[in-house]
C-alpha positions as CSV (number, residue, x, y, z in Angstrom):
1,X,132.9,117.9,145.2
2,X,129.6,119.7,144.8
3,X,130.7,121.3,141.6
4,X,131.8,117.9,140.2
5,X,128.4,116.4,141.1
6,X,126.6,119.2,139.5
7,X,128.7,118.9,136.3
8,X,128.1,115.1,136.3
9,X,124.3,115.7,136.7
10,X,124.3,118.2,133.8
11,X,126.3,115.8,131.7
12,X,123.9,113.0,132.5
13,X,121.0,115.2,131.6
14,X,122.6,116.2,128.3
15,X,123.3,112.5,127.4
16,X,119.7,111.6,128.2
17,X,118.5,114.5,126.0
18,X,120.8,113.5,123.2
19,X,119.6,109.9,123.3
20,X,116.0,111.1,123.5
21,X,116.4,113.4,120.5
22,X,118.4,110.8,118.6
23,X,115.6,108.3,118.2
24,X,114.5,108.3,114.6
25,X,110.9,107.5,113.6
26,X,109.8,106.7,110.1
27,X,106.2,106.1,109.0
28,X,105.5,104.2,105.8
29,X,102.1,104.3,104.1
30,X,101.8,101.3,101.7
31,X,99.2,101.2,98.9
32,X,96.2,103.4,98.5
33,X,94.8,103.1,102.0
34,X,98.2,103.5,103.6
35,X,99.1,106.5,101.5
36,X,95.8,108.2,102.5
37,X,96.5,107.6,106.2
38,X,100.0,109.1,106.1
39,X,98.6,112.0,104.0
40,X,96.1,112.7,106.8
41,X,99.0,112.6,109.3
42,X,101.0,115.1,107.3
43,X,97.9,117.3,107.1
44,X,97.7,117.3,110.9
45,X,101.3,118.5,111.1
46,X,102.7,115.8,113.3
47,X,106.3,116.7,113.9
48,X,109.4,114.6,114.7
49,X,108.7,111.8,112.2
50,X,109.8,111.1,108.6
51,X,106.8,110.1,106.4
52,X,106.8,108.1,103.2
53,X,104.2,106.9,100.8
54,X,104.8,103.7,98.7
55,X,102.4,102.6,96.0
56,X,102.2,100.6,92.7
57,X,99.6,103.0,91.3
58,X,101.7,105.8,89.9
59,X,98.7,108.1,89.3
60,X,97.5,107.8,92.9
61,X,101.1,108.2,94.2
62,X,101.6,111.4,92.2
63,X,98.4,112.8,93.7
64,X,99.4,112.0,97.3
65,X,100.5,115.1,99.2
66,X,103.2,113.3,101.1
67,X,106.6,114.8,99.9
68,X,108.6,111.5,100.2
69,X,107.3,108.9,97.7
70,X,108.5,105.6,96.2
71,X,106.9,103.9,93.3
72,X,106.9,100.1,93.8
73,X,107.2,97.6,91.0
74,X,107.3,99.8,87.9
75,X,108.4,96.8,85.8
76,X,105.9,94.4,87.4
77,X,102.9,96.7,87.2
78,X,103.7,99.4,84.6
79,X,102.5,101.9,87.3
80,X,98.9,100.6,87.0
81,X,98.5,99.1,90.5
82,X,98.5,95.6,91.8
83,X,94.9,94.9,90.9
84,X,93.8,93.5,94.2
85,X,96.4,90.7,93.9
86,X,98.7,90.5,96.9
87,X,101.3,88.4,95.1
88,X,101.7,91.3,92.6
89,X,102.1,93.6,95.5
90,X,104.7,91.4,97.1
91,X,106.7,91.1,93.8
92,X,106.5,94.9,93.4
93,X,108.1,95.4,96.8
94,X,110.8,92.9,96.0
95,X,111.6,94.8,92.9
96,X,112.5,97.8,94.9
97,X,114.2,96.2,97.9
98,X,117.4,98.4,97.6
99,X,115.4,101.6,97.6
100,X,113.2,100.5,100.5
101,X,116.3,99.6,102.6
102,X,117.8,103.0,101.9
103,X,114.6,104.7,103.2
104,X,114.5,102.5,106.3
105,X,118.2,102.8,107.1
106,X,118.9,104.4,110.5
107,X,115.3,104.2,111.9
108,X,114.9,103.2,115.5
109,X,111.1,102.7,115.0
110,X,109.2,102.1,111.8
111,X,105.4,102.4,111.6
112,X,103.8,100.7,108.6
113,X,100.2,101.4,107.7
114,X,98.1,99.8,105.0
115,X,94.6,99.0,104.0
116,X,94.4,95.2,103.9
117,X,92.4,93.2,101.4
118,X,93.8,94.8,98.3
119,X,97.0,94.1,96.3
120,X,99.7,96.5,97.2
121,X,99.1,97.0,101.0
122,X,98.4,93.3,101.6
123,X,101.3,92.0,99.6
124,X,104.0,94.7,100.0
125,X,103.6,95.6,103.7
126,X,105.0,92.3,105.0
127,X,108.1,92.6,102.7
128,X,108.7,96.2,104.0
129,X,108.2,95.1,107.6
130,X,110.7,92.2,107.2
131,X,113.3,94.5,105.8
132,X,112.8,96.9,108.7
133,X,113.2,94.0,111.2
134,X,116.4,93.0,109.5
135,X,117.7,96.5,110.1
136,X,116.8,96.0,113.8
137,X,114.1,98.6,113.9
138,X,111.1,98.2,116.2
139,X,108.3,97.7,113.7
140,X,104.7,98.7,114.5
141,X,101.8,98.1,112.0
142,X,98.5,99.9,111.9
143,X,96.1,98.4,109.4
144,X,92.5,98.5,108.4
145,X,90.3,95.7,107.3
146,X,87.6,96.0,104.5
147,X,83.9,96.6,105.0
148,X,81.7,93.6,105.0
149,X,80.0,94.8,101.8
150,X,83.3,94.5,100.0
151,X,82.8,90.8,99.9
152,X,84.2,87.6,101.4
153,X,87.1,87.3,98.9
154,X,88.5,90.7,100.0
155,X,87.9,89.9,103.6
156,X,89.7,86.6,103.3
157,X,92.7,88.3,101.7
158,X,92.7,90.8,104.5
159,X,92.8,88.1,107.2
160,X,95.6,86.3,105.4
161,X,97.4,89.7,105.2
162,X,97.0,90.3,108.9
163,X,98.5,86.8,109.7
164,X,101.5,87.4,107.4
165,X,102.1,90.9,108.7
166,X,101.7,89.8,112.3
167,X,104.5,87.3,111.7
168,X,106.9,90.0,110.5
169,X,106.2,93.0,112.8
170,X,106.7,93.5,116.5
171,X,103.2,94.8,117.2
172,X,100.1,95.2,115.1
173,X,97.0,97.3,115.6
174,X,94.0,96.4,113.5
175,X,91.0,98.6,112.7
176,X,88.0,96.8,111.1
177,X,86.2,99.4,108.8
178,X,82.9,98.0,109.8
179,X,83.3,99.5,113.3
180,X,82.9,102.9,111.6
181,X,79.3,102.1,110.9
182,X,78.4,101.9,114.6
183,X,80.7,104.7,115.7
184,X,79.9,107.6,113.4
185,X,76.5,109.3,113.3
186,X,74.2,108.5,110.4
187,X,74.7,111.2,107.8
188,X,78.4,111.4,108.3
189,X,80.2,111.7,105.0
190,X,82.4,108.9,103.9
191,X,85.4,111.2,103.8
192,X,84.8,112.2,107.4
193,X,84.3,108.6,108.5
194,X,87.5,107.5,107.0
195,X,89.3,110.3,108.8
196,X,88.3,108.6,112.0
197,X,90.1,105.4,110.9
198,X,93.1,107.3,109.6
199,X,93.4,109.2,112.8
200,X,94.2,105.9,114.6
201,X,97.6,106.0,112.9
202,X,98.2,109.6,114.0
203,X,97.2,108.8,117.6
204,X,99.5,105.8,117.6
205,X,102.5,107.6,116.2
206,X,101.9,110.8,118.3
207,X,101.2,108.8,121.5
208,X,104.5,106.8,121.2
209,X,106.7,109.7,120.0
210,X,105.4,112.0,122.7
211,X,106.4,109.5,125.4
212,X,109.9,109.2,124.0
213,X,110.7,112.7,122.8
214,X,109.0,115.0,125.4
215,X,110.9,115.3,128.7
216,X,108.8,114.6,131.7
217,X,108.5,114.4,135.5
218,X,108.7,110.6,135.1
219,X,110.4,109.7,131.9
220,X,109.9,106.7,129.7
221,X,112.5,106.3,127.0
222,X,112.8,104.3,123.8
223,X,114.1,101.3,125.7
224,X,110.9,101.2,127.7
225,X,108.8,101.4,124.6
226,X,110.9,98.6,123.0
227,X,110.5,96.4,126.0
228,X,106.7,96.8,126.0
229,X,106.3,96.3,122.2
230,X,109.1,94.1,120.8
231,X,107.7,90.8,119.6
232,X,104.4,91.4,121.4
233,X,102.0,90.8,118.5
234,X,98.5,92.2,118.7
235,X,98.0,95.5,120.5
236,X,95.7,98.3,121.6
237,X,96.4,102.0,121.9
238,X,93.9,104.3,123.5
239,X,94.1,108.0,124.2
240,X,91.6,110.0,126.2
241,X,91.3,113.3,128.0
242,X,89.4,113.8,131.3
243,X,88.3,117.1,132.9
244,X,87.5,118.3,136.3
245,X,87.7,116.7,139.7
246,X,87.9,113.1,138.4
247,X,89.9,113.9,135.3
248,X,92.5,111.2,135.7
249,X,90.0,108.4,136.5
250,X,87.7,109.4,133.6
251,X,90.6,109.6,131.2
252,X,91.8,106.1,132.3
253,X,88.4,104.5,131.8
254,X,88.0,106.1,128.4
255,X,91.5,105.2,127.3
256,X,91.0,101.5,127.9
257,X,87.8,101.4,125.9
258,X,88.8,101.2,122.2
259,X,85.6,100.6,120.2
260,X,87.2,101.3,116.9
261,X,90.0,98.7,117.2
262,X,89.8,94.9,116.8
263,X,90.8,94.5,120.4
264,X,88.3,96.6,122.2
265,X,89.6,95.8,125.7
266,X,93.0,95.4,127.3
267,X,92.1,92.2,129.2
268,X,94.8,89.6,128.7
269,X,97.5,92.1,127.8
270,X,101.0,91.1,128.8
271,X,102.5,94.5,128.7
272,X,101.0,98.0,129.4
273,X,102.6,101.4,129.0
274,X,100.7,104.3,130.6
275,X,101.5,107.9,129.7
276,X,99.9,110.7,131.7
277,X,100.1,114.4,130.7
278,X,98.7,116.9,133.2
279,X,99.4,120.2,134.9
280,X,101.2,120.4,138.3
281,X,97.7,120.1,139.9
282,X,97.9,116.3,139.3
283,X,97.8,114.5,142.6
284,X,99.6,111.3,143.6
285,X,96.3,109.7,144.5
286,X,95.0,110.6,141.0
287,X,97.8,108.7,139.4
288,X,97.3,105.8,141.8
289,X,93.6,105.5,141.0
290,X,94.1,105.8,137.2
291,X,96.8,103.2,137.1
292,X,94.8,100.9,139.4
293,X,91.8,101.1,136.9
294,X,94.1,100.2,134.0
295,X,95.8,97.3,135.9
296,X,92.5,95.9,136.9
297,X,91.2,96.0,133.3
298,X,94.3,94.1,132.2
299,X,93.0,91.1,134.3
300,X,96.6,89.8,134.7
301,X,98.5,89.8,138.0
302,X,101.9,89.7,136.4
303,X,101.3,92.2,133.6
304,X,104.3,94.4,133.0
305,X,103.2,98.0,133.6
306,X,105.4,101.0,132.9
307,X,104.2,104.6,133.3
308,X,105.4,108.1,132.7
309,X,104.2,111.6,133.6
310,X,104.7,114.8,131.6
311,X,103.7,118.2,133.1
312,X,101.9,120.6,130.8
313,X,100.5,123.6,132.6
314,X,98.3,124.5,129.6
315,X,96.0,121.5,130.4
316,X,94.8,123.2,133.7
317,X,92.3,120.8,135.2
318,X,92.5,118.3,132.3
319,X,94.4,115.0,132.3
320,X,95.4,113.2,129.1
321,X,96.2,109.5,129.3
322,X,97.6,107.3,126.6
323,X,97.5,103.5,127.1
324,X,99.5,101.0,125.0
325,X,98.5,97.4,125.7
326,X,100.4,94.6,124.0
327,X,100.8,90.9,123.8
328,X,97.3,89.7,123.3
329,X,97.0,85.9,122.5
330,X,95.7,84.8,119.1
331,X,95.4,81.5,117.4
332,X,98.4,82.4,115.2
333,X,100.7,84.2,117.6
334,X,103.5,86.2,116.0
335,X,106.9,84.6,116.0
336,X,109.5,85.5,118.6
337,X,111.5,88.3,117.2
338,X,114.5,86.9,115.2
339,X,117.8,88.4,116.0
340,X,119.9,87.3,113.0
341,X,117.5,85.6,110.6
342,X,117.0,87.6,107.4
343,X,113.2,87.5,107.5
344,X,112.8,88.7,103.9
345,X,114.7,85.8,102.6
346,X,112.5,83.2,104.1
347,X,108.8,82.6,104.2
348,X,107.4,83.7,107.6
349,X,105.8,80.2,107.9
350,X,109.1,78.4,107.8
351,X,110.1,77.3,111.3
352,X,113.9,77.7,110.9
353,X,116.2,80.4,109.6
354,X,117.2,80.5,106.0
355,X,119.6,77.6,105.5
356,X,122.8,77.7,103.7
357,X,122.6,76.8,100.0
358,X,120.1,74.0,99.9
359,X,120.2,71.0,97.6
360,X,117.2,72.0,95.6
361,X,118.0,74.9,93.4
362,X,115.9,78.0,93.6
363,X,114.6,79.0,90.1
364,X,116.0,82.4,89.5
365,X,114.9,84.1,92.7
366,X,114.0,87.8,92.4
367,X,116.8,89.7,94.2
368,X,117.7,86.4,96.0
369,X,114.6,86.6,98.2
370,X,111.9,84.3,99.5
371,X,112.8,80.7,98.4
372,X,109.2,79.7,97.8
373,X,108.2,76.5,96.1
374,X,106.6,78.4,93.3
375,X,108.7,80.7,91.1
376,X,108.4,84.4,91.7
377,X,107.8,85.1,88.1
378,X,104.3,86.5,87.9
379,X,101.9,83.8,86.7
380,X,99.4,86.1,85.0
381,X,100.9,89.4,83.9
382,X,98.2,90.3,81.4
383,X,95.5,91.2,84.0
384,X,98.1,93.3,85.9
385,X,98.8,95.5,82.9
386,X,95.1,95.8,82.1
387,X,93.8,96.2,85.6
388,X,91.0,98.6,86.4
389,X,89.1,96.9,89.1
390,X,90.1,98.8,92.2
391,X,87.2,98.8,94.6
392,X,84.9,101.7,95.2
393,X,86.1,102.6,98.8
394,X,89.7,102.9,97.5
395,X,88.6,105.4,94.8
396,X,86.5,107.3,97.2
397,X,89.4,107.6,99.7
398,X,91.7,108.6,96.9
399,X,89.3,111.3,95.8
400,X,89.4,112.6,99.3
401,X,93.1,113.0,99.4
402,X,93.2,114.8,96.0
403,X,90.9,117.6,97.2
């Protein structure tokens, strides 16, 4: 009987390991800003994920060091970019729906990153997210918002983009670029400053994949991540490392302070996942105190908290804590995750699923998608083909990635 029990234990372990290794993660950088973010992630050699860059600007896409690329909207834009027009970006993504679905196929979790306020990222990201949701992937968005000096028009487009994206993803993490001005020392180069924002994506992806992929003393699997993040809307992810006698407490306090993110605190979160990495020196009371600090910061008695522990002897007296807090309330709360509704074929603002053939005919819908009141034929094609007005920050960031 003992031998049978041992065999069953080994089998259970093998099954768990297969399930753990079987989770597929894909990261999609959309537009110039998103492509720069995934390029930085590739440069940092993050393993275990498939990375793709998608852009309407063929020149910028060709210069991006990410190996997997997809040009969006070649017919719509002639490879010249979306010209800060989100509708052009949306139409560009619709043009390549089949290729996007092929890329997303088989993913358990899809990370989408974009700089909002421009054309491609703002317009195409919600389309890509909706397609990923239709494939039943867990979809996480990490986006940046423009600097104040970029003007009110771009800021307004970014806010509209956040609202549309929040309605099509499970969880969204937002980074206002203006926060960089107060966080980086004066004299910091613009390329180094943007690396700080780009690193939010790397931390998010690495923080989540480490939890799922790395075997631990107390394991958290993909189902735990999904339960914490599915349909939860706005989120915060913080990672910190503490050292010495109070390492766990110090790491917990730093992890729940997120000055770069739009949500700087975890108060009001409905779900919190805590991931602790430490050596075998980690004490039970250390874990208890760290989790108590995080629970208290959530300021919610019925918050759903899940935690995992991974042992790594190389950390010695250091403790690393990653906190993912989700479910923050906003005026426009993301929709409950649809199970069968083909999101891409209906406007996110519509309250019901796409109906069966409706009385009013749809005027030649592009790829049978999005039955909007206005036709999807681009109203002003001339500016698109002649567009040269990408903003300065985008060029600067593009230059950084070409070096």
